[in-house]
Z-matrix of the N, CA and C atoms (Angstrom, degrees):
N
C 1 1.437
C 2 1.552 1 109.28
N 3 1.277 2 118.79 1 137.45
C 4 1.432 3 121.81 2 -178.78
C 5 1.481 4 107.56 3 -92.92
N 6 1.384 5 116.16 4 164.48
C 7 1.509 6 121.90 5 173.22
C 8 1.537 7 109.17 6 -59.89
N 9 1.287 8 114.83 7 -41.40
C 10 1.534 9 117.25 8 -178.08
C 11 1.517 10 109.91 9 -62.70
N 12 1.345 11 116.23 10 -40.01
C 13 1.489 12 117.67 11 177.89
C 14 1.494 13 113.49 12 -62.62
N 15 1.400 14 111.73 13 -42.16
C 16 1.473 15 118.63 14 175.45
C 17 1.510 16 114.50 15 -57.85
N 18 1.359 17 115.69 16 -46.08
C 19 1.439 18 121.28 17 -179.15
C 20 1.570 19 109.22 18 -61.79
N 21 1.364 20 113.97 19 -42.44
C 22 1.432 21 114.93 20 -179.30
C 23 1.525 22 113.44 21 -66.48
N 24 1.352 23 114.22 22 -34.72
C 25 1.550 24 118.83 23 175.26
C 26 1.467 25 110.06 24 -64.52
N 27 1.367 26 116.02 25 -38.48
C 28 1.493 27 115.95 26 -176.50
C 29 1.568 28 108.51 27 -71.61
N 30 1.317 29 117.34 28 -31.79
C 31 1.484 30 118.01 29 178.06
C 32 1.566 31 110.52 30 -61.92
N 33 1.301 32 117.46 31 -29.32
C 34 1.431 33 125.95 32 -177.80
C 35 1.515 34 113.47 33 -75.05
N 36 1.302 35 114.94 34 -14.93
C 37 1.531 36 120.80 35 -171.83
C 38 1.531 37 108.15 36 -76.33
N 39 1.360 38 117.60 37 148.98
C 40 1.401 39 120.87 38 167.33
C 41 1.500 40 112.93 39 -63.38
N 42 1.286 41 117.62 40 157.22
C 43 1.489 42 124.98 41 -174.93
C 44 1.519 43 109.27 42 -54.83
N 45 1.275 44 120.47 43 -45.22
C 46 1.484 45 123.46 44 -175.01
C 47 1.563 46 109.17 45 -66.98
N 48 1.285 47 116.75 46 -35.54
C 49 1.470 48 119.46 47 177.89
C 50 1.533 49 110.88 48 -74.03
N 51 1.305 50 118.24 49 -31.17
C 52 1.493 51 121.06 50 175.92
C 53 1.559 52 107.47 51 -66.92
N 54 1.375 53 115.22 52 -41.04
C 55 1.517 54 117.62 53 -178.46
C 56 1.472 55 105.64 54 -66.03
N 57 1.288 56 120.52 55 -41.49
C 58 1.530 57 122.14 56 -177.80
C 59 1.493 58 108.43 57 -62.88
N 60 1.332 59 116.98 58 -46.60
C 61 1.496 60 121.36 59 177.72
C 62 1.506 61 113.77 60 -58.06
N 63 1.316 62 115.34 61 -43.88
C 64 1.482 63 122.67 62 177.68
C 65 1.473 64 110.64 63 -56.69
N 66 1.366 65 116.31 64 -47.82
C 67 1.392 66 122.06 65 -179.14
C 68 1.537 67 113.41 66 -62.91
N 69 1.340 68 115.09 67 -39.92
C 70 1.432 69 121.67 68 175.52
C 71 1.556 70 111.01 69 -61.92
N 72 1.325 71 113.37 70 -48.55
C 73 1.479 72 119.10 71 -179.44
C 74 1.491 73 110.03 72 -58.31
N 75 1.384 74 118.83 73 -43.18
C 76 1.473 75 122.03 74 178.83
C 77 1.486 76 110.78 75 -60.95
N 78 1.314 77 116.21 76 -45.60
C 79 1.472 78 121.08 77 175.74
C 80 1.538 79 114.39 78 -55.76
N 81 1.359 80 114.34 79 -43.98
C 82 1.457 81 119.35 80 177.16
C 83 1.586 82 109.71 81 -62.20
N 84 1.351 83 115.45 82 -42.28
C 85 1.427 84 118.02 83 -176.43
C 86 1.542 85 111.21 84 -68.72
N 87 1.363 86 116.01 85 -34.96
C 88 1.465 87 117.69 86 -178.58
C 89 1.598 88 107.62 87 -73.48
N 90 1.294 89 116.97 88 -33.02
C 91 1.502 90 116.96 89 174.27
C 92 1.523 91 111.84 90 -61.51
N 93 1.347 92 114.99 91 -44.50
C 94 1.415 93 119.14 92 179.91
C 95 1.490 94 110.65 93 -61.48
N 96 1.277 95 118.58 94 -43.81
C 97 1.504 96 127.07 95 -179.92
C 98 1.516 97 106.95 96 -57.86
N 99 1.370 98 119.61 97 -49.23
C 100 1.451 99 123.08 98 179.50
C 101 1.542 100 111.28 99 -60.79
N 102 1.383 101 115.41 100 -41.03
C 103 1.491 102 116.47 101 178.52
C 104 1.534 103 109.07 102 -62.66
N 105 1.316 104 117.26 103 -44.22
C 106 1.438 105 119.55 104 -175.58
C 107 1.602 106 106.64 105 -63.70
N 108 1.274 107 119.39 106 -44.29
C 109 1.502 108 120.90 107 -179.98
C 110 1.507 109 109.21 108 -59.86
N 111 1.316 110 119.83 109 -44.02
C 112 1.469 111 123.58 110 177.13
C 113 1.538 112 110.44 111 -56.78
N 114 1.345 113 114.74 112 -45.02
C 115 1.481 114 116.69 113 -179.10
C 116 1.513 115 111.67 114 -66.86
N 117 1.304 116 114.13 115 -41.78
C 118 1.494 117 118.51 116 -177.64
C 119 1.502 118 113.20 117 -64.67
N 120 1.341 119 119.58 118 -32.82
C 121 1.415 120 124.14 119 -172.20
C 122 1.544 121 110.35 120 -113.35
N 123 1.309 122 117.43 121 20.61
C 124 1.460 123 121.46 122 167.63
C 125 1.534 124 110.61 123 -95.22
N 126 1.294 125 119.37 124 159.64
C 127 1.438 126 117.42 125 176.48
C 128 1.480 127 115.21 126 -44.76
N 129 1.360 128 116.14 127 128.84
C 130 1.503 129 118.12 128 179.83
C 131 1.514 130 111.95 129 88.28
N 132 1.352 131 116.70 130 -11.58
C 133 1.556 132 118.18 131 176.29
C 134 1.481 133 113.00 132 -71.51
N 135 1.311 134 116.06 133 159.14
C 136 1.412 135 121.05 134 179.78
C 137 1.496 136 116.69 135 -64.51
N 138 1.309 137 117.37 136 -26.67
C 139 1.502 138 121.17 137 175.09
C 140 1.437 139 114.69 138 -71.78
N 141 1.337 140 118.07 139 -24.78
C 142 1.463 141 121.37 140 -174.88
C 143 1.580 142 111.62 141 -63.53
N 144 1.341 143 116.38 142 -35.84
C 145 1.434 144 119.03 143 179.80
C 146 1.583 145 108.81 144 -64.57
N 147 1.262 146 117.33 145 -38.81
C 148 1.471 147 124.33 146 177.27
C 149 1.646 148 106.91 147 -61.88
N 150 1.262 149 116.05 148 -51.44
C 151 1.434 150 121.29 149 -178.29
C 152 1.555 151 109.65 150 -57.84
N 153 1.368 152 115.59 151 -43.32
C 154 1.468 153 119.98 152 -176.50
C 155 1.552 154 109.52 153 -68.15
N 156 1.365 155 115.82 154 -33.94
C 157 1.409 156 121.20 155 179.77
C 158 1.571 157 108.66 156 -67.65
N 159 1.340 158 116.47 157 -45.48
C 160 1.448 159 118.68 158 -179.81
C 161 1.606 160 109.90 159 -65.34
N 162 1.308 161 114.78 160 -42.20
C 163 1.510 162 117.33 161 177.95
C 164 1.560 163 109.20 162 -59.62
N 165 1.281 164 120.19 163 -38.95
C 166 1.421 165 122.32 164 -179.24
C 167 1.487 166 110.19 165 -67.29
N 168 1.337 167 118.85 166 -44.13
C 169 1.489 168 122.92 167 176.11
C 170 1.563 169 110.48 168 -58.35
N 171 1.310 170 116.45 169 -47.31
C 172 1.410 171 117.76 170 179.86
C 173 1.536 172 112.05 171 -63.33
N 174 1.363 173 116.51 172 -44.15
C 175 1.416 174 118.97 173 -178.35
C 176 1.550 175 113.20 174 -64.68
N 177 1.389 176 115.30 175 -28.33
C 178 1.470 177 122.37 176 173.34
C 179 1.530 178 110.65 177 -77.11
N 180 1.303 179 120.35 178 -6.38
C 181 1.478 180 119.77 179 -178.30
C 182 1.528 181 113.85 180 82.38
N 183 1.338 182 114.87 181 14.06
C 184 1.485 183 117.11 182 179.91
C 185 1.495 184 111.77 183 -96.02
N 186 1.319 185 114.80 184 72.72
C 187 1.468 186 118.71 185 -179.89
C 188 1.472 187 106.71 186 -159.55
N 189 1.352 188 116.73 187 163.06
C 190 1.495 189 123.04 188 171.18
C 191 1.488 190 104.31 189 -126.55
N 192 1.346 191 113.23 190 132.63
C 193 1.479 192 119.31 191 179.03
C 194 1.593 193 108.91 192 -63.15
N 195 1.285 194 116.70 193 150.90
C 196 1.451 195 123.89 194 173.54
C 197 1.491 196 106.40 195 -59.40
N 198 1.326 197 113.98 196 139.06
C 199 1.438 198 119.01 197 171.04
C 200 1.451 199 109.49 198 -86.15
N 201 1.321 200 117.67 199 137.79
C 202 1.418 201 122.31 200 178.54
C 203 1.556 202 109.55 201 -88.50
N 204 1.285 203 114.53 202 121.48
C 205 1.492 204 118.44 203 -175.00
C 206 1.549 205 105.50 204 -129.17
N 207 1.332 206 111.09 205 159.36
C 208 1.498 207 116.82 206 171.53
C 209 1.533 208 112.05 207 -85.89
N 210 1.305 209 117.91 208 146.42
C 211 1.458 210 118.84 209 175.76
C 212 1.536 211 111.41 210 -59.55
N 213 1.254 212 119.62 211 149.62
C 214 1.406 213 124.38 212 177.91
C 215 1.528 214 112.58 213 -58.46
N 216 1.312 215 117.04 214 138.18
C 217 1.434 216 120.32 215 178.34
C 218 1.483 217 113.98 216 79.54
N 219 1.328 218 120.89 217 5.81
C 220 1.449 219 122.29 218 -179.31
C 221 1.592 220 110.46 219 -112.33
N 222 1.368 221 114.93 220 40.31
C 223 1.403 222 115.59 221 -175.82
C 224 1.516 223 113.26 222 -95.71
């Protein structure tokens, strides 16, 4: 089945089934995102080098703490 055939089939669905399909697709996308994050920030993952660099900067005292501010319009 081609993507075009899938798109055509989706257009034929009733609105409630399209909504259900969209929710399912979103859930699949979020699971893939979570998997990718886990891979990136597990030992040997690409994100670990970034975390190690940040930790080194913090340990060297090269950082500024976040400033605590009030949300706009909440004065």
